C-alpha positions as CSV (number, residue, x, y, z in Angstrom):
1,M,81.4,99.6,93.0
2,T,78.3,102.1,91.3
3,V,75.6,103.0,93.3
4,L,72.2,104.1,91.7
5,S,69.4,105.4,93.3
6,F,65.7,105.9,91.7
7,D,63.3,108.3,92.2
8,E,60.3,110.1,90.2
9,N,62.5,112.7,88.9
10,G,65.0,111.2,88.1
11,V,69.0,109.0,89.9
12,D,70.6,109.8,92.1
13,V,74.3,108.0,91.3
14,V,77.7,107.2,92.9
15,Y,80.4,106.2,90.8
16,E,83.8,105.7,91.4
17,G,83.7,108.7,94.1
18,T,81.8,111.2,92.4
19,E,78.2,111.3,92.6
20,F,75.6,112.9,90.1
21,R,72.3,112.5,89.1
22,L,71.0,112.4,85.5
23,E,67.3,113.8,85.5
24,K,64.6,112.2,83.7
25,A,64.3,114.0,80.8
26,L,68.4,113.1,80.3
27,I,68.0,109.3,80.6
28,E,64.5,109.2,78.3
29,E,66.1,111.0,75.1
30,A,69.0,109.1,75.9
31,V,67.4,105.8,75.7
32,G,64.6,106.9,73.6
33,K,62.6,105.6,76.4
34,S,59.7,106.0,78.6
35,Y,61.3,107.1,82.4
36,P,59.3,103.9,83.8
37,D,60.3,101.5,81.4
38,V,63.9,102.1,81.4
39,T,66.0,99.4,83.1
40,D,68.5,99.8,85.9
41,H,70.7,97.6,82.9
42,E,70.3,100.4,80.6
43,V,71.1,103.5,83.7
44,L,74.3,101.4,84.5
45,K,75.2,101.1,80.9
46,M,75.2,105.0,80.6
47,V,77.2,105.4,83.6
48,E,79.7,102.7,83.1
49,K,81.7,101.4,80.1
50,D,81.4,98.1,80.3
51,P,79.0,97.3,83.6
52,S,78.9,94.1,85.4
53,L,75.4,93.4,84.9
54,G,73.7,90.2,87.5
55,G,70.4,89.4,88.1
56,E,67.1,90.2,85.2
57,P,67.2,94.2,84.4
58,R,64.4,96.0,86.5
59,R,61.6,98.4,85.0
60,I,62.2,102.4,86.8
61,G,58.2,102.2,86.9
62,D,58.6,98.8,89.5
63,I,61.5,100.0,91.2
64,V,59.7,103.0,92.4
65,R,56.2,102.0,92.8
């Protein structure tokens, strides 16, 4: 299971027992959108090859406010 923890500057990730950070600039460059407009599903796709996406995608801007 992958755990994503969002804040204003990036995302803390726990993937298969490994913890790392995805910085805001890296996410924006990879997705091609401003950070608040990126969705949790898009970030999960950056981490996992074939993620199980349940529920509606949520914008980071809505998550961190």
